[in-house]
FIMAR-265366 format. One record per residue: x, y, z of N, C-alpha, C in turn. Coordinates in nm, 3 decimals. Each point is the difference from the previous one (the first is absolute). Layout:
// FIMAR-265366
<neast:X nnorth:Y nup:Z caeast:X canorth:Y caup:Z ceast:X cnorth:Y cup:Z>
...
//
This chain:
// FIMAR-265366
<neast:-2.346 nnorth:-0.931 nup:1.578 caeast:0.083 canorth:-0.008 caup:0.089 ceast:-0.058 cnorth:-0.043 cup:0.139>
<neast:0.101 nnorth:-0.051 nup:0.089 caeast:-0.040 canorth:-0.047 caup:0.122 ceast:-0.010 cnorth:0.101 cup:0.101>
<neast:-0.089 nnorth:0.001 nup:0.095 caeast:-0.041 canorth:0.105 caup:0.092 ceast:0.132 cnorth:0.036 cup:0.084>
<neast:0.088 nnorth:-0.097 nup:0.036 caeast:0.113 canorth:0.045 caup:0.071 ceast:0.115 cnorth:0.095 cup:-0.070>
<neast:-0.012 nnorth:0.004 nup:-0.119 caeast:0.076 canorth:0.105 caup:-0.069 ceast:-0.034 cnorth:0.146 cup:0.025>
<neast:-0.119 nnorth:0.009 nup:0.027 caeast:-0.063 canorth:0.137 caup:0.029 ceast:0.067 cnorth:0.118 cup:-0.102>
<neast:-0.007 nnorth:-0.035 nup:-0.115 caeast:0.028 canorth:0.086 caup:-0.091 ceast:-0.076 cnorth:0.144 cup:-0.003>
<neast:0.062 nnorth:0.130 nup:0.029 caeast:-0.062 canorth:0.107 caup:-0.005 ceast:0.012 cnorth:0.067 cup:-0.135>
<neast:-0.111 nnorth:-0.016 nup:-0.058 caeast:-0.014 canorth:0.068 caup:-0.138 ceast:0.021 cnorth:0.149 cup:-0.001>
<neast:-0.024 nnorth:0.077 nup:0.107 caeast:0.019 canorth:0.140 caup:0.011 ceast:0.133 cnorth:0.032 cup:-0.022>
<neast:0.097 nnorth:-0.093 nup:0.043 caeast:0.150 canorth:0.045 caup:-0.010 ceast:0.055 cnorth:-0.049 cup:-0.116>
<neast:-0.080 nnorth:-0.078 nup:-0.091 caeast:0.048 canorth:-0.065 caup:-0.137 ceast:0.053 cnorth:0.126 cup:-0.092>
<neast:0.087 nnorth:-0.042 nup:-0.080 caeast:0.064 canorth:0.100 caup:-0.102 ceast:0.004 cnorth:-0.071 cup:-0.131>
<neast:-0.045 nnorth:0.085 nup:-0.111 caeast:0.002 canorth:-0.047 caup:-0.131 ceast:0.138 cnorth:-0.065 cup:-0.041>
<neast:-0.015 nnorth:-0.087 nup:-0.068 caeast:0.146 canorth:-0.088 caup:-0.052 ceast:0.063 cnorth:0.104 cup:-0.103>
<neast:0.104 nnorth:0.035 nup:0.046 caeast:0.069 canorth:0.107 caup:-0.102 ceast:0.069 cnorth:-0.060 cup:-0.114>
<neast:0.009 nnorth:-0.137 nup:-0.004 caeast:0.058 canorth:-0.067 caup:-0.113 ceast:-0.126 cnorth:-0.058 cup:-0.096>
<neast:-0.124 nnorth:0.028 nup:0.038 caeast:-0.109 canorth:-0.047 caup:-0.084 ceast:-0.012 cnorth:0.040 cup:-0.141>
<neast:0.018 nnorth:0.117 nup:-0.020 caeast:0.022 canorth:0.074 caup:-0.132 ceast:0.105 cnorth:-0.036 cup:-0.086>
<neast:0.098 nnorth:-0.073 nup:0.046 caeast:0.120 canorth:-0.043 caup:-0.079 ceast:-0.040 cnorth:-0.139 cup:-0.073>
<neast:-0.109 nnorth:-0.060 nup:0.006 caeast:-0.016 canorth:-0.123 caup:-0.050 ceast:-0.031 cnorth:0.010 cup:-0.160>
<neast:-0.002 nnorth:0.121 nup:-0.056 caeast:0.000 canorth:-0.006 caup:-0.129 ceast:0.116 cnorth:-0.027 cup:-0.092>
<neast:0.121 nnorth:-0.018 nup:0.062 caeast:0.106 canorth:-0.045 caup:-0.073 ceast:0.067 cnorth:-0.111 cup:0.077>
<neast:0.068 nnorth:-0.096 nup:-0.068 caeast:0.072 canorth:-0.109 caup:0.060 ceast:0.102 cnorth:0.051 cup:0.066>
<neast:0.038 nnorth:-0.027 nup:0.142 caeast:0.103 canorth:0.040 caup:0.082 ceast:0.068 cnorth:-0.119 cup:0.054>
<neast:0.121 nnorth:0.027 nup:0.029 caeast:0.086 canorth:-0.097 caup:0.081 ceast:0.059 cnorth:0.062 cup:0.105>
<neast:-0.007 nnorth:-0.068 nup:0.136 caeast:0.055 canorth:0.074 caup:0.100 ceast:0.145 cnorth:-0.075 cup:0.038>
<neast:0.102 nnorth:0.080 nup:0.013 caeast:0.121 canorth:-0.039 caup:0.018 ceast:0.051 cnorth:0.069 cup:0.144>
<neast:0.077 nnorth:-0.083 nup:0.070 caeast:0.038 canorth:0.045 caup:0.139 ceast:0.138 cnorth:0.035 cup:-0.025>
<neast:0.038 nnorth:0.134 nup:0.023 caeast:0.142 canorth:0.033 caup:-0.020 ceast:0.076 cnorth:-0.005 cup:0.147>
<neast:0.110 nnorth:-0.018 nup:-0.027 caeast:0.099 canorth:-0.013 caup:0.119 ceast:0.015 cnorth:0.142 cup:0.048>
<neast:0.017 nnorth:0.015 nup:0.129 caeast:-0.007 canorth:0.132 caup:0.061 ceast:0.105 cnorth:0.097 cup:-0.072>
<neast:0.111 nnorth:-0.041 nup:-0.018 caeast:0.110 canorth:0.107 caup:-0.061 ceast:-0.050 cnorth:0.034 cup:-0.137>
<neast:-0.073 nnorth:-0.084 nup:-0.091 caeast:-0.039 canorth:0.033 caup:-0.119 ceast:-0.132 cnorth:0.094 cup:0.023>
<neast:-0.075 nnorth:-0.016 nup:0.089 caeast:-0.119 canorth:0.085 caup:0.022 ceast:0.023 cnorth:0.125 cup:0.042>
<neast:0.121 nnorth:0.016 nup:0.056 caeast:0.047 canorth:0.128 caup:0.048 ceast:0.024 cnorth:0.106 cup:-0.124>
<neast:0.045 nnorth:-0.078 nup:-0.101 caeast:0.037 canorth:0.067 caup:-0.126 ceast:-0.121 cnorth:0.032 cup:-0.091>
<neast:-0.087 nnorth:-0.110 nup:-0.025 caeast:-0.105 canorth:-0.015 caup:-0.084 ceast:-0.118 cnorth:0.012 cup:0.082>
<neast:-0.044 nnorth:0.094 nup:0.065 caeast:-0.119 canorth:0.003 caup:0.081 ceast:-0.137 cnorth:0.021 cup:-0.053>
<neast:-0.007 nnorth:0.008 nup:-0.126 caeast:-0.136 canorth:0.018 caup:-0.066 ceast:-0.032 cnorth:-0.108 cup:-0.109>
<neast:-0.108 nnorth:-0.038 nup:-0.041 caeast:-0.023 canorth:-0.076 caup:-0.089 ceast:0.063 cnorth:0.045 cup:-0.149>
<neast:-0.013 nnorth:0.137 nup:-0.032 caeast:0.028 canorth:0.062 caup:-0.101 ceast:0.182 cnorth:-0.006 cup:-0.012>
<neast:0.079 nnorth:0.012 nup:0.100 caeast:0.115 canorth:0.015 caup:-0.002 ceast:0.058 cnorth:-0.153 cup:-0.055>
<neast:-0.058 nnorth:-0.113 nup:0.077 caeast:0.034 canorth:-0.140 caup:-0.050 ceast:-0.054 cnorth:-0.036 cup:-0.125>
<neast:-0.108 nnorth:0.064 nup:-0.040 caeast:-0.037 canorth:-0.032 caup:-0.155 ceast:0.093 cnorth:0.054 cup:-0.086>
<neast:0.044 nnorth:0.143 nup:0.033 caeast:0.086 canorth:0.058 caup:-0.099 ceast:0.127 cnorth:-0.064 cup:-0.015>
<neast:0.068 nnorth:-0.047 nup:0.115 caeast:0.137 canorth:-0.056 caup:-0.008 ceast:-0.017 cnorth:-0.131 cup:-0.075>
<neast:-0.106 nnorth:-0.083 nup:0.022 caeast:-0.027 canorth:-0.121 caup:-0.074 ceast:-0.027 cnorth:0.019 cup:-0.148>
<neast:-0.066 nnorth:0.102 nup:-0.039 caeast:-0.017 canorth:0.021 caup:-0.146 ceast:0.135 cnorth:0.037 cup:-0.062>
<neast:0.095 nnorth:0.082 nup:0.075 caeast:0.129 canorth:0.032 caup:-0.057 ceast:0.070 cnorth:-0.124 cup:-0.019>
<neast:-0.006 nnorth:-0.068 nup:0.098 caeast:0.083 canorth:-0.147 caup:-0.008 ceast:-0.043 cnorth:-0.075 cup:-0.120>
<neast:-0.134 nnorth:-0.020 nup:-0.014 caeast:-0.052 canorth:-0.077 caup:-0.108 ceast:0.040 cnorth:0.065 cup:-0.128>
<neast:0.000 nnorth:0.134 nup:-0.009 caeast:0.033 canorth:0.057 caup:-0.141 ceast:0.152 cnorth:-0.018 cup:-0.027>
<neast:0.086 nnorth:-0.024 nup:0.106 caeast:0.134 canorth:-0.017 caup:-0.031 ceast:0.047 cnorth:-0.133 cup:-0.012>
<neast:-0.111 nnorth:-0.104 nup:0.015 caeast:0.040 canorth:-0.137 caup:-0.015 ceast:-0.010 cnorth:-0.032 cup:-0.159>
<neast:0.079 nnorth:-0.086 nup:-0.046 caeast:-0.003 canorth:-0.069 caup:-0.126 ceast:-0.119 cnorth:-0.058 cup:-0.024>
<neast:-0.073 nnorth:0.019 nup:-0.113 caeast:-0.115 canorth:-0.056 caup:-0.049 ceast:-0.023 cnorth:-0.139 cup:0.061>
<neast:0.088 nnorth:-0.080 nup:-0.022 caeast:0.002 canorth:-0.147 caup:0.003 ceast:0.001 cnorth:-0.037 cup:0.155>
<neast:0.036 nnorth:0.080 nup:0.086 caeast:0.020 canorth:-0.023 caup:0.121 ceast:-0.135 cnorth:0.033 cup:0.093>
<neast:-0.099 nnorth:0.062 nup:-0.053 caeast:-0.106 canorth:0.065 caup:0.074 ceast:-0.090 cnorth:-0.124 cup:0.066>
<neast:-0.024 nnorth:-0.105 nup:-0.081 caeast:-0.085 canorth:-0.104 caup:0.053 ceast:0.076 cnorth:-0.109 cup:0.071>
<neast:0.134 nnorth:0.011 nup:-0.008 caeast:0.084 canorth:-0.119 caup:0.056 ceast:0.021 cnorth:0.011 cup:0.135>
<neast:-0.001 nnorth:0.127 nup:0.053 caeast:0.021 canorth:0.024 caup:0.170 ceast:-0.099 cnorth:-0.076 cup:0.073>
<neast:0.036 nnorth:-0.072 nup:0.111 caeast:-0.104 canorth:-0.043 caup:0.090 ceast:0.055 cnorth:0.016 cup:0.141>
<neast:-0.091 nnorth:0.000 nup:0.101 caeast:0.030 canorth:0.019 caup:0.125 ceast:0.073 cnorth:-0.105 cup:0.053>
<neast:0.035 nnorth:-0.104 nup:-0.061 caeast:0.077 canorth:-0.127 caup:0.061 ceast:0.138 cnorth:-0.007 cup:-0.040>
//
């Protein structure tokens, strides 16, 4: 690093996400109104799994974000 950055290693904190690299993850930005209801990763995953289970088998791979 350049000297002008003056990074203070005494104030550095460990990366809280570093331990999550054992699984492949995708980050999704939720709209504020959705984030108010589904405010934990577990709640989002639970509802998405329920939706997947309710979908007809043939439709599961056909859905795209476009």
